[in-house]
C-alpha positions as semicolon CSV with decimal commas, in nm:
position;residue;x (nm);y (nm);z (nm)
1;X;12,842;-2,807;9,905
2;X;12,887;-2,606;9,583
3;X;13,023;-2,784;9,278
4;X;13,153;-2,612;8,965
5;X;13,036;-2,740;8,628
6;X;13,364;-2,921;8,567
7;X;13,329;-3,094;8,904
8;X;13,000;-3,245;8,789
9;X;13,144;-3,394;8,469
10;X;13,293;-3,712;8,617
11;X;12,997;-3,807;8,842
12;X;12,743;-3,730;8,569
13;X;12,927;-3,941;8,313
14;X;12,975;-4,216;8,569
15;X;12,606;-4,220;8,661
16;X;12,496;-4,217;8,297
17;X;12,723;-4,515;8,231
18;X;12,582;-4,690;8,539
19;X;12,232;-4,630;8,404
20;X;12,320;-4,792;8,072
21;X;12,469;-5,094;8,249
22;X;12,186;-5,118;8,505
23;X;11,917;-5,112;8,238
24;X;12,087;-5,384;8,035
25;X;12,158;-5,600;8,342
26;X;11,804;-5,547;8,467
27;X;11,664;-5,664;8,134
28;X;11,894;-5,966;8,111
29;X;11,864;-6,083;8,471
30;X;11,536;-5,936;8,598
31;X;11,719;-5,774;8,889
32;X;11,618;-5,409;8,860
33;X;11,981;-5,303;8,825
34;X;12,052;-5,249;9,194
35;X;12,361;-5,472;9,186
36;X;12,508;-5,226;8,933
37;X;12,369;-4,902;9,074
38;X;12,470;-4,942;9,441
39;X;12,844;-5,003;9,373
40;X;12,845;-4,722;9,112
41;X;12,684;-4,479;9,354
42;X;12,929;-4,566;9,629
43;X;13,211;-4,483;9,389
44;X;13,053;-4,156;9,271
45;X;12,915;-4,033;9,604
46;X;13,238;-3,866;9,726
47;X;13,226;-3,649;9,412
48;X;12,873;-3,535;9,499
49;X;12,969;-3,412;9,845
50;X;12,814;-3,489;10,180
51;X;12,924;-3,695;10,479
52;X;13,077;-4,034;10,399
53;X;12,877;-4,187;10,684
54;X;12,562;-4,128;10,478
55;X;12,686;-4,273;10,149
56;X;12,562;-4,630;10,192
57;X;12,211;-4,525;10,289
58;X;12,189;-4,271;10,004
59;X;12,321;-4,528;9,757
60;X;12,058;-4,780;9,864
61;X;11,769;-4,530;9,869
62;X;11,868;-4,388;9,532
63;X;11,907;-4,735;9,386
64;X;11,550;-4,817;9,492
65;X;11,424;-4,507;9,311
66;X;11,602;-4,601;8,988
67;X;11,472;-4,958;9,006
68;X;11,115;-4,828;8,975
69;X;11,192;-4,711;8,622
70;X;11,425;-4,993;8,520
71;X;11,200;-5,275;8,643
72;X;10,885;-5,127;8,488
73;X;11,061;-5,097;8,154
74;X;11,194;-5,453;8,182
75;X;10,866;-5,611;8,285
76;X;10,684;-5,449;7,991
77;X;10,944;-5,587;7,751
78;X;10,931;-5,936;7,905
79;X;10,550;-5,929;7,899
80;X;10,554;-5,875;7,523
81;X;10,738;-6,207;7,501
82;X;10,490;-6,384;7,731
83;X;10,748;-6,431;8,006
84;X;10,574;-6,270;8,308
85;X;10,360;-6,470;8,553
86;X;10,125;-6,207;8,695
87;X;9,954;-6,460;8,923
88;X;10,280;-6,500;9,117
89;X;10,318;-6,124;9,139
90;X;9,962;-6,077;9,271
91;X;9,990;-6,350;9,535
92;X;10,333;-6,231;9,654
93;X;10,266;-5,857;9,646
94;X;10,112;-5,802;9,996
95;X;10,391;-5,992;10,173
96;X;10,670;-5,833;9,968
97;X;10,540;-5,486;10,049
98;X;10,504;-5,572;10,420
99;X;10,860;-5,707;10,432
100;X;10,972;-5,399;10,243
101;X;10,846;-5,175;10,523
102;X;11,028;-5,384;10,783
103;X;11,350;-5,357;10,583
104;X;11,330;-4,978;10,558
105;X;11,278;-4,950;10,934
106;X;11,574;-5,178;11,000
107;X;11,792;-4,981;10,759
108;X;11,747;-4,666;10,965
109;X;11,921;-4,841;11,257
110;X;12,199;-5,025;11,068
111;X;12,546;-4,884;11,006
112;X;12,632;-4,822;10,640
113;X;12,940;-5,046;10,646
114;X;12,736;-5,332;10,792
115;X;12,480;-5,288;10,514
116;X;12,755;-5,314;10,255
117;X;12,892;-5,634;10,412
118;X;12,544;-5,790;10,424
119;X;12,498;-5,697;10,060
120;X;12,826;-5,857;9,951
121;X;12,777;-6,176;10,155
122;X;12,424;-6,228;10,027
123;X;12,529;-6,177;9,666
124;X;12,821;-6,420;9,696
125;X;12,603;-6,694;9,846
126;X;12,335;-6,649;9,581
127;X;12,590;-6,684;9,301
128;X;12,640;-7,050;9,397
129;X;12,285;-7,134;9,291
130;X;12,365;-7,030;8,936
131;X;12,722;-7,159;8,904
132;X;12,693;-7,506;9,058
133;X;12,497;-7,742;8,828
134;X;12,382;-7,957;9,119
135;X;12,208;-7,650;9,264
136;X;12,114;-7,451;8,954
137;X;11,950;-7,749;8,777
138;X;11,762;-7,877;9,081
139;X;11,382;-7,865;9,082
140;X;11,225;-7,929;9,423
141;X;10,860;-7,905;9,320
142;X;10,637;-7,788;9,037
143;X;10,426;-7,575;9,273
144;X;10,511;-7,227;9,397
145;X;10,519;-7,183;9,779
146;X;10,185;-7,112;9,944
147;X;10,058;-7,038;10,292
148;X;10,318;-6,975;10,560
149;X;10,604;-7,060;10,321
150;X;10,492;-6,790;10,076
151;X;10,457;-6,535;10,357
152;X;10,806;-6,614;10,482
153;X;10,978;-6,615;10,143
154;X;10,800;-6,311;9,998
155;X;10,824;-6,115;10,324
156;X;11,192;-6,203;10,366
157;X;11,253;-6,110;10,004
158;X;11,101;-5,767;10,062
159;X;11,300;-5,711;10,382
160;X;11,635;-5,821;10,240
161;X;11,591;-5,631;9,914
162;X;11,486;-5,302;10,071
163;X;11,781;-5,323;10,311
164;X;12,021;-5,350;10,019
165;X;11,857;-5,131;9,755
166;X;11,808;-5,415;9,506
167;X;11,506;-5,534;9,312
168;X;11,498;-5,877;9,470
169;X;11,520;-6,053;9,138
170;X;11,803;-6,284;9,239
171;X;11,610;-6,446;9,524
172;X;11,286;-6,456;9,325
173;X;11,460;-6,623;9,030
174;X;11,619;-6,880;9,260
175;X;11,282;-6,969;9,416
176;X;11,103;-6,988;9,082
177;X;11,366;-7,207;8,914
178;X;11,364;-7,442;9,213
179;X;10,987;-7,463;9,163
180;X;11,018;-7,569;8,801
181;X;10,983;-7,236;8,620
182;X;11,214;-7,180;8,325
183;X;11,496;-6,931;8,376
184;X;11,346;-6,700;8,112
185;X;11,002;-6,695;8,277
186;X;11,163;-6,653;8,619
187;X;11,366;-6,355;8,496
188;X;11,060;-6,191;8,339
189;X;10,850;-6,233;8,652
190;X;11,134;-6,116;8,875
191;X;11,131;-5,784;8,689
192;X;10,783;-5,726;8,830
193;X;10,903;-5,818;9,179
194;X;11,151;-5,533;9,144
195;X;10,871;-5,282;9,096
196;X;10,680;-5,411;9,400
197;X;10,988;-5,368;9,615
198;X;11,121;-5,043;9,474
199;X;10,818;-4,816;9,514
200;X;10,770;-4,849;9,894
201;X;11,147;-4,871;9,946
202;X;11,217;-4,543;9,768
203;X;10,938;-4,368;9,956
204;X;11,056;-4,514;10,286
205;X;11,421;-4,416;10,239
206;X;11,317;-4,064;10,139
207;X;11,110;-4,031;10,459
208;X;11,358;-4,176;10,710
209;X;11,637;-3,957;10,574
210;X;11,447;-3,627;10,568
211;X;11,607;-3,485;10,882
212;X;11,952;-3,634;10,834
213;X;12,251;-3,402;10,803
214;X;12,548;-3,432;10,567
215;X;12,352;-3,562;10,267
216;X;12,489;-3,508;9,914
217;X;12,350;-3,212;9,720
218;X;12,009;-3,273;9,563
219;X;11,899;-3,540;9,809
220;X;11,541;-3,587;9,925
221;X;11,605;-3,787;10,238
222;X;11,819;-4,082;10,137
223;X;11,719;-4,051;9,769
224;X;11,947;-3,837;9,553
225;X;11,728;-3,684;9,282
226;X;11,999;-3,586;9,025
227;X;12,157;-3,930;9,046
228;X;11,818;-4,097;9,008
229;X;11,738;-3,889;8,701
230;X;12,076;-3,958;8,537
231;X;12,062;-4,334;8,592
232;X;11,693;-4,379;8,504
233;X;11,723;-4,175;8,184
234;X;11,973;-4,428;8,052
235;X;11,827;-4,748;8,197
236;X;11,500;-4,706;8,008
237;X;11,700;-4,715;7,685
238;X;11,897;-5,033;7,752
239;X;11,646;-5,244;7,949
240;X;11,471;-5,369;7,630
241;X;11,810;-5,457;7,482
242;X;11,885;-5,665;7,791
243;X;11,550;-5,843;7,759
244;X;11,625;-5,929;7,396
245;X;11,967;-6,062;7,495
246;X;11,819;-6,275;7,774
247;X;11,572;-6,445;7,540
248;X;11,847;-6,507;7,284
249;X;12,067;-6,694;7,535
250;X;12,044;-7,062;7,623
251;X;11,915;-7,112;7,982
252;X;12,239;-7,275;8,101
253;X;12,448;-6,993;7,956
254;X;12,224;-6,729;8,111
255;X;12,257;-6,890;8,454
256;X;12,637;-6,905;8,434
257;X;12,671;-6,545;8,320
258;X;12,447;-6,435;8,605
259;X;12,649;-6,633;8,860
260;X;12,981;-6,485;8,743
261;X;12,830;-6,138;8,746
262;X;12,719;-6,183;9,107
263;X;13,068;-6,292;9,218
264;X;13,229;-5,985;9,060
265;X;12,979;-5,754;9,231
266;X;13,029;-5,929;9,567
267;X;13,404;-5,875;9,564
268;X;13,364;-5,510;9,461
269;X;13,135;-5,458;9,759
270;X;13,366;-5,641;10,001
271;X;13,645;-5,412;9,890
272;X;13,428;-5,103;9,948
273;X;13,344;-5,222;10,299
274;X;13,703;-5,300;10,395
């Protein structure tokens, strides 16, 4: 589909704005920005052309590609503040990546509207952990999961996150805070989880979408290259600002803001799936 220069103005501005927001949110919450990028892409996708049946998969694949940049920028900024637990990242990495592959394979067989509904439901449920004091302040143990529990949690995290085009930070933060890690350290470490998930996810979505028809212009499989470039170019600027904001906030305040943010995103996604 050919687009005149004026036709590009709205989607380009929209994607640049999404990149600014995703970078800041990724820095504040350690989420990679997928909760911002996926809804923004679903709004902008009709302006980029292509078949509407492909929009959800392209939004998720493109989101994964942008998370590579956003999460790397965030984790470097958090590391400078001593808020990244690399031992957790190393022990979780193999199972996250394995689950990631499973999620990409499942995504190729799931309808886009179903993906959107799963996304919204998962986000809404996870918001409760941060808004309800009896959940958000609970510490079950001072040890991170090991053995079969670690395989299940890390593998499930990879599967769920790759299905939805998110960095997995929300689930990782929830697990780490339940295991006695501070919200700031959990957020910093979750930024690294985003990188582990995003790289294989982006590659996988590009591969499974290579022979699909009706993709928006500039797409490599289910990854839209122009959209990725626009979003990532902005997110690298605002991710450090988000990190600074996160470390300036009180833990309780940070949790509440995150919970409210998740509810807003959930309802936006439910509306898109309706």
